LOKE-761833 format. One record per residue (C-alpha): residue in three letters; x, y, z. Coordinates in pm, whole numbers, plus 32768, in hexadecimal, padded with zeros to 4 digits. Layout:
N
alaXYZ
...
END
This chain:
844
met83318C276182
gly83128C3B6022
thr82968D535F50
arg81598D4F5E84
ser81748D5A5D15
thr80638DBD5C25
cys81538D485ADF
leu80688C085A9B
leu808E8C2D5923
met81D78C435949
thr81D38B0A59EC
leu81138A5E58FF
cys82098AB757DB
leu831789E5587C
gly824A888957E1
phe81A68820592F
val8022883558CA
ser7FD087055820
val7E59873F57E2
ser7E038747566C
ser7D8588C155C8
glu7C3D884B55B4
glu7C1887F25731
leu7CB9896B574F
leu7BA289FB5672
his7AA2895A5779
arg7B5E89B95889
gln7BD38B39585B
lys7AAF8BAF5952
arg7B798B0C5A4D
ile7C9E8BE95B08
trp7DE48B3D5B69
ile7EBB8BC35C79
val7FF98AFA5CA6
asp812C8B805DB5
ser82B08B3B5D80
phe836E8B1A5EBA
lys84D98B645F1F
ile85BD8A9D6033
glu86EC8AFE60CF
glu87C489BE611E
ala880F89606249
arg87158A0B62D7
pro871389816452
gly858C89596461
pro84EA889F6514
tyr844C87AB6430
pro8356878663C2
tyr82CB88C5635E
val81EA895B6245
leu829889E5611A
gly81688A9D6089
lys7FE58A4E6008
ile7FA08A3A5E80
his7E338AE05E85
ile7D228A7A5D63
glu7BD08ADE5D22
lys7ADE89A15D0B
ala798289565C99
phe79B088095D38
arg7A8487505E44
val7BC086E35DE1
gly7D1686275E5C
phe7E7A86BC5E45
his7FB685DF5DF0
leu8141863C5DBC
his8235856D5CFA
gly83B585BC5C78
gln84F885FC5D5D
gly84B585F15EBE
val839B85435EC5
asp83AF83DF5E0D
leu84FE84435D6B
asp864984BF5E19
pro8675855C5EFC
arg8559846D5F63
gly847784D0609F
lys84C0862A60BD
leu837886B56025
ser81FA863B6048
ile808C86DB601D
asn7F6786E560B8
thr7E5E86235FE6
asp7D228701605D
thr7DD2886260C7
gly7EF188875FA4
asp800B88AE60B4
ile8171885D6055
val822287FD6166
val839A87D2619E
his844F86DA6259
gly85A786E16283
glu86E387C161FD
leu875487F360B9
asp88B388186034
tyr88E5892F5F22
glu8A44888B5E9D
leu895887515E3A
tyr883F87D15DBF
gln87DA89675D53
lys8678890E5CF5
leu858288195D27
lys847787CF5BF4
leu8329874C5C4D
thr81D486E75BC0
phe806A876A5C69
glu7F54869C5C0E
ala7DE786DF5C7D
arg7CF685BB5C60
asp7B4D85A95C7D
ile7B35850B5DB1
ser7A0184385D57
asn7A8A83B75C2F
asn7C3683E45C45
ala7C0B84945B05
leu7D3C85525AA5
asp7CBC86A25A93
thr7DE3878E5A92
arg7F8987585A75
leu804088605AA2
gly81F7886E5AF5
val8264891B5C41
glu83CA89705C5B
val848F89BA5DB4
glu85BF8A8A5DD5
ile86E08A245EE4
leu87738B655F79
asp890E8B515F89
ile89958BB760ED
asn8B1C8BBE6128
asp8B1D8A7761E1
asn8C7F89F8615A
pro8DC28A856170
pro8F118A646068
val8FD989366097
phe916B8904604D
gln919187AF5F83
arg9278876C6081
asn929187E861DC
thr940D87AC61BF
phe952A87F960D9
thr969787BE610D
ile979688535FF8
asn9905883D5FED
leu999489985F90
lys9B1589AD5F34
glu9BDC8ABF5FF6
ser9C448B555E8F
thr9AFA8B6C5E08
ser9AD28CDC5D80
gln99AA8DC35DFC
gly98628DC45D3D
asp98968C5A5CA8
phe97598B675D05
val97668AF35E54
thr96108A385E69
ala94AA8A5D5E0E
val93778A195F01
met921F89D55E4A
ala90EC89C95F05
thr8F4789C25EA8
asp8DD28A0F5F2E
lys8CBE89715EFA
asp8BD08A8E5F26
gln8B2F8B305DF3
ser8C798BBE5D28
lys8BC48D1E5CC1
thr8B788D715E09
asn8C328DE35F3D
asn8BF58CB55FF8
gly8CCE8C185EC8
thr8DED8CF75E9F
phe8F0D8CEF5FB1
asp90608DBE5FDE
leu91A98CD45FEC
lys92BE8DB860F7
ile93F58D8261B0
val93738D466327
ser94B88D0063D8
ile96238C7A63A5
thr96F58BD264C0
pro98028C2064ED
thr97F18DA66499
pro98F88DF76373
pro9A0B8EAC637D
asp9A1B90226314
asn9A958FAB61B6
leu99A18EB96186
glu981D8ECC612F
phe970E8DD960DB
phe95DD8E426000
leu949C8DA45F3C
glu94388DC95DF6
gln92C68D7D5DAC
ser92258D225C68
gly90C88C8C5CA8
pro90C88B555D7B
thr92368B5D5D75
gly93518BE15E51
ile94C98BF45DE3
ile95BF8C345EF7
lys96FD8CE45EAF
phe97E88D9D5F6D
lys98E58EED5F3E
gly9A488F145FE3
cys9B498DEE6024
leu9B168C9160E5
glu9C148C6461DD
his9C068AF66241
asp9D008B5C6388
lys9BBE8C206418
ser9ACA8B3863CC
glu9A9389CD6361
lys993689E66367
tyr98008AB46301
thr966D8A806361
ile95978B426291
leu94368B5962E4
val93498BD961D3
glu91AE8C316207
ala90B48BF660FD
lys8F978CBF617B
asp8E288CFA60A3
arg8D688E3660A7
gly8C248DCA612B
glu8B358EF66189
val8AA98E5462BE
val8BBE8D926346
gln8D378D656291
leu8DAB8BFA62B8
ser8F3A8B796263
ser90448A846296
thr91A58A66628C
cys92DF899D6206
thr942B897062AB
asn9589897A61B7
ile96B089356226
ile981689816166
asn992288FA61AC
ile9A7589C66163
glu9B8988F160A0
asp9CBF896460FA
gly9D8789E45FFB
asn9F068A2A5FDB
asn9F138B63605A
hisA0608B1B611F
leuA1A68A9D609D
proA27189AF6150
valA3A58A1461D5
pheA4FD894F61F6
thrA54888EF6358
glyA66088096360
glnA74486F662B0
thrA7AD858B6325
glyA888846662A3
alaA9F584436233
glyA9DD850560F5
serAAF384546089
ileAAE783115F9C
lysAC0E82095EEF
gluAC4A82485D7F
argAB9181365CB4
aspAA7F80EF5DAC
serA91181325D4E
glyA7BF80C85DD6
aspA6C180CE5EC3
valA7B181235FDD
proA75C82D7603C
ileA88C83CE602A
leuA7D984CB6117
argA68785256190
leuA5F586C1618E
glnA4E286F5628F
valA3F3880E624C
serA2A888AB6321
aspA15D8913628D
glnA02289D4635D
asp9F4D89196251
thr9E7A87F762AD
lys9F1786C862AE
gly9EEE85E761C4
thr9E5386BE60B8
glu9ECB87225F7D
ala9F35887F6001
trpA01487C96114
lysA0C886E0603D
alaA216873B5FCD
lysA2A887225E57
tyrA420873A5E3F
thrA4F4878D5D1D
ileA65C876B5CF8
hisA71488785C0A
glyA88488615BA6
aspA89186E05B45
lysA8C4871B59E3
aspA93C85B859C8
glnA7F585405A86
asnA8CB846D5B53
pheA7D484B35C8D
argA66284815CC4
ileA5AB85165DF6
thrA46F845F5E8B
thrA36384DE5F9A
aspA326841560D0
proA1A583F960D4
aspA1B683EF6260
thrA29584CE62CC
asnA28A85B36171
gluA431859C617E
glyA4B3859A605F
valA5C08486601E
leuA6BC84A25F13
pheA75483845E60
valA85183305D62
gluA7BF82D35C46
lysA92C82A25B4D
proAA5D824B5BD6
leuAB50834C5C29
aspACAB83615BD2
tyrADB283C15CC6
gluAEA384055BB6
aspAD87852D5B1C
glyAD6885F25C7F
serADB285995DF3
glnAC5586775E1B
argAAED86A05D80
asnAA5988065DF3
leuA8E287F95D99
serA7DA88CD5DFB
valA678886F5E68
serA51789175E53
valA3C788D35EFE
gluA277891F5EBC
asnA120884B5EF0
gluA07687835E29
ala9F4788995DF5
pro9FA589EC5D77
tyr9FC38B075E66
phe9ED38C0C5E6B
ser9E868D305F5F
cys9D6A8E335F64
lys9D278F8C6004
val9C20908A5FFE
lys9C6691DF5F9C
gly9B1392835F79
arg99A492345FD0
pro98DD92EF5EC5
ala975F93565F27
thr96EB92825E02
gly9780914C5D49
leu98A090795DA4
trp99BD910B5E7E
asp9B2B91625DFC
val9C17903A5E62
val9D6F8FF35DF3
thr9E038E615DC5
thr9F3D8DCA5D3D
glu9E428D375C17
gly9E1A8EC35BB6
val9CC38EF65C23
ser9CEA90535C69
leu9D5091C15C10
thr9EC7919F5C1C
gly9EE190385C96
leu9FF38F725D56
lysA14A8ED15CEC
proA14D8D725D69
proA2638D315E6D
valA3A78CC65E33
leuA3B58B1F5E6A
proA48E8ABF5FCE
thrA5EA8A2F5F44
argA6EA89A3600E
glnA888896D5F94
valA8FB87F35FA2
thrAA4687575F93
valAA8785E75F41
thrABE385525F88
valAC5D84385E93
gluAD41835D5F44
aspAE5782A75E6E
ileAE5F811C5E50
asnAF39804E5D72
aspAEF080925BFB
proAEC07F3D5B20
proAFA87F3A59BB
ileAF127FFE5889
pheAF827F595739
thrAFFC806D5666
tyrAEEE7FA6557C
alaADAF7F0B560B
ileAD5F7E3F54DB
lysAE617E0853A2
asnAE287D37526D
valAF017C6A51A8
thrAED57BC4505B
valAF9C7A774FFA
gluAF41795F4F15
gluAEDE78064FA7
asnAFC876D34FD4
valB0EA77D1500B
gluB225770250D8
valB22E77155238
glyB2C4783952E2
trpB258792451DD
tyrB2707A6D5275
leuB10B7B205299
gluB11F7C425393
thrB1B57CFB54A2
pheB0DD7DA255D9
thrB1657E995690
alaB0C87EFF57DB
ileB103804158C4
aspB0DE80A65A41
leuB02081D75A80
aspB064821A5BFB
argB13283255C4E
asnB18B82A75DAC
hisB1D7812E5D6D
alaB2F380AA5C86
asnB2767F7C5C1C
thrB2F37E475B20
pheB2077D715A8E
lysB1FD7C2359BD
tyrB1407BAA587D
valB06A7A8B5895
lysAF8D79E15787
glyAE1B79F357F5
lysAD37795C5712
aspADAB78615606
proACAF775255A6
cysAD7D76735506
aspAEDC76C455B5
cysAF6177545432
valB04A787954D2
alaB12078D055B4
valB16C7A185688
aspB2D77A87570A
alaB29E7AE4586A
lysB3B97BEE583F
thrB3747C8A56C4
glyB2037C4F56A0
lysB28A7BC25530
ileB1657AC754BB
thrB1DE797D53E3
thrB10A786D533D
thrB147770253FD
lysB07976385338
ileB000767151CC
leuAECF774B5195
aspAD9876AF50DF
argAC9977845036
gluAB877671505D
serABDD765651DD
proAAA8764152CA
tyrAB5877405372
valAB6978575256
lysAA377935523F
aspAA0E79CE50DC
asnAB64799D5097
valABE87A2A51D9
tyrACB2796E52E4
glnAC827A255414
valAD947A51554D
thrADB87B13569D
valAEEA7BA4572C
pheAF267C12589D
alaB01F7CEC5921
ileB03A7CB45A90
aspB1147D9B5B95
aspB19B7D495CBD
glyB0D97E615D99
glnB0107E0B5EDE
proAF047DA35E86
proAF967D205D2F
metAEEC7DAA5BFC
thrAE977D575AB9
glyAE617DF75945
thrADC57D3B5840
glyAE117D3256DC
thrAD7A7C88558F
leuAE127C045478
asnAD377BD35335
ileADFD7AC45258
hisAD537B0350D0
leuAD9779C05032
lysAD9679A84EB4
aspAD4978974E0A
glnAE1E77784D62
asnAD8A76794C71
aspADCD75584D74
asnAC7474944D7E
leuABF273DD4C6D
proAA8C738F4C0E
gluA98F72E74CC1
leuA87D71F64C66
gluA72972654D47
metA6C671074D13
alaA76F6FE34C9C
thrA6636EED4C92
metA52F6EE34BCC
aspA3E06E214B33
metA36F6DFF49E9
cysA24F6D3B4929
leuA24F6C624815
serA1966D1C46F9
aspA17D6CE54575
gluA1E76E6D456F
hisA2FD6F0E461B
thrA2FF6F724759
gluA3D970444833
valA42670B1499C
asnA4EA72124A1A
ileA64172094A9C
thrA6C1734A4B58
alaA81973914BAF
tyrA89F74854C76
aspAA1375234CEB
leuAA5375A94E37
aspAB6076974D96
glyAAC278294D1D
gluAACC78884BB7
proAB6178664AD9
tyrABEF770E4B65
serAA81767C4B58
glyA9A1765B4A6E
proA8E37653498B
pheA98074E4496E
tyrA9C37439482F
pheA93D72A14856
glnA9AF717A4772
leuA97B6FF1478A
glnAAB26F214786
glyAAC86DC646C8
aspAA6E6D3F4570
aspA9426C6C45FB
valA8646DA2463E
lysA84B6DF444B2
glyA6E86DB64470
lysA6746D7545D1
trpA6A96EA6468B
argA7177008465F
ileA737717F46FB
aspA613728E4693
proA68173B94681
aspA7ED736046F0
asnA83874BA47BE
glyA77C755448F1
tyrA747750F4A55
thrA62474414A20
valA61D734B48E6
asnA5647204486E
leuA5F270954846
valA52B7009473A
lysA4F06EA74720
gluA4836E1C45D8
asnA38C6CFF4582
thrA4856C084560
valA50A6BFC46CE
tyrA4976AD4476C
alaA3F96A9C48CC
glyA5166A8049F5
hisA62C6B0B4AA4
hisA72B6C1149C5
gluA8536CC74A32
leuA8C66DD64971
leuA9F96EB54978
leuA9BD702F495D
lysAABD714F4947
valAA4672B249AE
pheAB4473BF4985
aspAB37753D4A04
leuAB5F7662492B
glnACF37638494A
glyACD474E948C4
glnAD20743C4A08
glyAC4B72E84A19
alaABD571EC4AFD
leuAB9270A04AAB
hisAA2E700D4B4F
asnA9906ECC4B2F
leuA8206EBB4B0A
serA7436DB24B7E
valA5E96D8B4AC7
thrA5016C744AEF
valA4026C4649E4
cysA2D36B6449F3
aspA1626B2A4980
cysA0976C4B4A32
ser9F616BAD49D2
arg9FA96A954A86
valA0626AF94BC0
ala9FFB6C5F4C11
serA14A6CEE4C6C
cysA29C6C3C4C1F
argA2FA6C9F4D94
ileA1E86BC34E22
argA28C6A7B4D9A
argA3DD6AB44DF4
alaA3556B224F3C
thrA2B769B64F3E
glyA3F2691E4F04
serA49769E9501F
lysA3866979510B
ileA3D267FD50BD
glyA529680F50DF
gluA50368F45229
serA41967A452B4
alaA5066697527F
valA641675B530E
glyA57C67B55435
ileA517660B5434
valA68465DE5417
ileA6E666CA552A
alaA59D66305610
alaA63D64F555E3
metA7B265365642
leuA73266005773
leuA65764E057F0
valA7BE63FA57C7
leuA88064D85869
glyA7896508597A
pheA762635659AB
leuA8DF634859B6
leuA8EB647F5AC4
leuA7DB63C95B86
alaA8AA62885B9E
leuAA0663385BE6
leuA93963D25D1B
metA8BD62905D6B
thrA9FC61D35D7B
cysAAC962ED5E0F
lysA9F863895F11
argAAD263756048
aspA99B63CC6157
leuA9156283614A
lysA81261DD622D
leuA7916083625E
ileA63D603F61D3
proA57A5F2E6287
ileA4D35E17619D
aspA3AD5E11623A
gluA31A5F8462A8
ileA1F25EA6636A
serA2D25DDB643F
glyA3255E4D6582
gluA46B5E116580
hisA5655F1864E9
leuA6C75F436477
ileA7856023654D
lysA858615664DF
serA9BA613564F2
asnAA40629D64F1
ileAB9D622C650A
gluACE962A1642E
ileAD1361876307
proAE3361B161E4
glyADDC625260AA
thrAD6B616A5F69
aspADD061885E02
cysAC5761665D99
lysAC9C60155CF9
valAB965F0B5D0F
proABA35E235E4D
thrABB05CB45E3A
alaAAA65BF95EB9
thrAA0D5AB25EEE
ileA8AE5A655F7B
leuA8CF592E603D
glnA75C58B36042
valA5F0592B607F
aspA51958456143
serA3AE580D6171
glnA3CE59196293
leuA4075A2361BB
gluA5675A276248
thrA6615A9B6185
lysA7CC5A8761D0
alaA9155B00611E
alaAA5F5B036151
pheAB745BBE60BC
glnACB35B2B605C
proAE0B5BD96086
ileAE5B5CA55F6E
lysAF305C115E87
argB0185C895DA4
thrAF445C565C65
serAEEC5D2D5B48
alaADED5DF75B50
valAD365D315A4F
glnAD315C015AD7
lysAC945C9C5C3D
serAB7E5D435B6E
alaAB1D5BEC5ACB
serAB3C5B1B5C03
metAA745C0D5CCE
argA9715C545B88
alaA9785AA65B75
leuA91A5A7A5D15
valA8075B875D27
argA7745AF25C0A
serA76559905CB7
glyA6E35A045E0C
tyrA5E05AEE5D6A
serA56C59A85C9A
lysA56F58D15DCB
tyrA4BF59ED5EB0
serA3AD5A365DBE
serA34D58C65DBD
serA34058835F2A
tyrA29259EB5F4A
glnA191596E5E7A
gluA151581D5EF2
glnA15758DC605C
glnA059599F5FED
gln9F6058B65F68
gly9F5F57E36089
gln9FA758C561C0
phe9F365A35616E
gln9E525AC46237
arg9DB65C17629F
gly9E8E5CB463C0
thr9FC95BC163B4
serA11B5C5A63D2
leuA2425BC762F2
argA3475BBE63AA
glnA4A05C006358
serA5A15B48644D
alaA6F75BC9642A
proA8055AE96496
thrA8EA5B71638F
lysAA3F5B356397
leuAB3E5C256307
argAC8C5BE262AA
serADAB5CDF6250
asnAF1A5CBF623E
glyAEEC5B706323
tyrAE065C226412
gluACD05B756469
glnABC05C7E64D2
glyAABC5C4F65EF
serA94F5C1E658C
metA8615D3B65A2
metA72C5C976669
serA68B5DC56713
argA68C5F2C6728
serA76C5F11688E
metA8875E5067AC
lysA9955F68674D
thrAA9C5F146650
thrAC075F0766DF
thrACDD5E6965DB
argAD525F4F64AF
tyrAD115EBC6383
serADB75F2161EE
serAC865EA66130
trpAB805F5361D5
gluAB1B5FFE60BD
gluAAE75EB05FDA
alaAA055E12610C
asnA92E5F5460E9
tyrA9225F4B5F66
leuA89C5DD25F8A
asnA7D05E286094
lysA7305F485FD3
serA6F55E4A5EBA
glyA66D5D475F5F
hisA5515E285FE4
leuA5195E875E9D
metA4E55D335E12
thrA3C75D025F2E
glnA31B5E415F0A
leuA2F05DE75D8E
asnA2825CA05D9A
glnA1905D165EA5
argA1075DCF5DC6
metA1005CF75C92
tyrA03D5C1A5D59
ala9F255CEC5DE2
leu9EF45D575C4D
gln9EE85BEC5C0C
val9D985B475BAC
gln9D3259E85B76
gly9D30595A5A15
glu9DBC5ABA5992
glu9F4E5B1C5940
leu9FCC5C5A5999
gly9FEF5D3F5868
asp9EBB5CD3579E
tyr9DE45DDF5720
ala9CAA5E165657
pro9CF15F0F552C
his9C7060455519
pro9B73607A5405
tyr9BA561C65356
ala9AA661B85231
glu99BA608851BB
glu999A5FE9504C
gly988C60C74FB1
tyr9862620C50C3
leu987D63615017
glu98FC6430512C
thr9A4B6461517D
asp9B05645E52A0
leu9B9D65C85305
gln9CAB651453B1
leu9D25647C5273
asp9DF765525191
ala9D7265CE505D
ile9E3E65454F2C
ser9E0966224E01
ile9E1E657B4C99
pro9E5E665B4B94
glu9DBD66584A4D
thr9EE766144943
leu9FB464F749B9
pheA0FB65774943
aspA19A66E549D1
glnA24F679C48C7
aspA2EB689749B8
thrA38567504A67
leuA45466F34937
leuA4A8686648F7
tyrA51E689B4A55
leuA62067774A32
glyA6DC682C491C
proA760687247C4
argA78267044770
pheA5EB66AE47A9
asnA5B367A846C2
thrA55F66B745A3
leuA47D65FA4693
alaA3B2670E46E7
serA37767A4458E
ileA2F2661E4539
cysA20F661F4678
asnA19F676945DB
thrA151670D44AE
alaA08865FD452C
asp9F9666CB4623
leu9F7967A144CC
ser9F12669A43F4
ala9E3A6616451E
ser9D7E67504567
END
């Protein structure tokens, strides 16, 4: 229960009384006594219970009301007041950590009219109790700590908080180490230093991974509560990482330990084995090897990551002649630096006395000597290649020296002591095949003229290689290089970059650039001197300036349009000159965009004409070839005259004599009304080829005429759909006095040989072709019309302005006379051109 207080005036001074001074003067005779209350947090109950009562002296009946925190403000519903008696009632627990005080307003109102009589302020204080233990930020902390960590270094830190009032014992707590698992050895001790709510864990002595790989430290935080003390704990896991406190030790060697001279690469010579007590796979276990005594750095050693072995390789080729053995020493250590720690004393206060290899001690320990192993590598002798006394030689000669000119001699020696070899000299690289090498002496001479301007010469140097090949097993080769420096001579004349150019007609002089070059170098090249040749260039053409690499060809305004050929002589610095033809085209650039367009048009027309001629020749040649194939084809087949007839000619498939491809003589006997064609071949007589050909043509024309008229009559009188034309054969063939039987059906076979079989076949084909042509012409013929009549195609109507796009455009020049045409014809038409020029000027 709360205690009664008589501090009404103090409460009024807090500003909770809202009545005016006039009302106070009227009510000074009334004395109010207000109680203040205290509530302990988390009171167990039961609820509700009466906290206290407000007593007042009253002359009339009033009603009591309470507002504020705990009633109608948070925490709502915790407090209430009896309107008749003034008792304050508590309905639930209150938390000090949320609310330390509750501020309320007390009112007394007249029951009769509900008028406000009094308004006072009331405070309820919440009393704190020890209901919250200290709490760590995390329940578990994991730390990895190197074995080489020095004592007194920071290991880890823990921090706790308490929700109780920090200024009281309920909110004040202490940190301490409760337990360590496993128990540390004698040379190790963990301790905790507290600073406010934080505790820092450190250690004294030496860490040893071999004795324990992990320590679990339990830290407790306990408050100083007077009634009850609350606490909590956190776990700290310290993992000790293995340090390099054990050096590797050599245990063996495998491999031949020998290598052939001049060999190198990825083939190992030998492997060195070591053992290490540190944890496998860590930097404290991984071995690192070092070679000693290798002054020429011929060897290298690497570590096998799987086995930790040292693998020895040859980095540079070895020479047996420099020694048959190589003596080396190899030391080994770990990737992590070596570390050791030993406790010397344990004073009562402060850190202990320890000695380490890093010098943290009273006296310190010296690092141990690294393990070392002696290694011997044997070099095996093999056939060495010849070596030139001078592998690279240089010689200087003038270009164009005579064939057989001596250049240089290469000499090679053999360094083998156990092999007596002889060798020969062979030419290697020689792009232009310009030198020869004597196989016995190594003497080099020229076989061709050496030209400094050759594409094989780079920067005035022509390079040749020479090989010396011994007769050992296997044969070995040495290489020498000869650099031939060629001195320049004036053996090239100046040349023009371009000898064809265009220029425009102008009232003023015009000019164009001319550039010359010389393959020779200085002083046999430029700057050049240019000189026009001929007397007809005066007043028309000139060179300005006349020396240099690029000069101007100047055309005076007196030069007419057309094509001009000029002679230009170009001299080098030594006075040697070359005569060049300049082809200059002058045209009116106001009419033609470029002189090249006019020339190109002419060339195109010429090319078209040539193309037409070639196409016509090819067409004629094709017809001739086709005729030859038709007359000379040996695989001849009989073609039936009427394909719709039920009868067919039978293939003879017999051997026949060869043909001399002469046109056979044939006679068409008659063509009857039944469309039966009868032809007889006469025996070949000794007549000329001209007479035979003429006779045959006459007979064919006669037979065709009769056949055509008969065919037309037959078609006009008797042609009906479905009627099949028949061709009865008996056709009798006579050849060399023999008479052939007629072919009447498919079952009949030709049994008699004849010499004019090809001639009969030819006329059969001709008759069949005539039949087909007549059938086609009759099908196309229309009553009352002649074949070949056609209506002309109108391209445009008179008065119709739209142009047919299929017609070529006809360009009509504005001037009926092209002056350039006369100028192109040559100087004989200059007079006519000047007259036309004058006429045009006067007309304009």
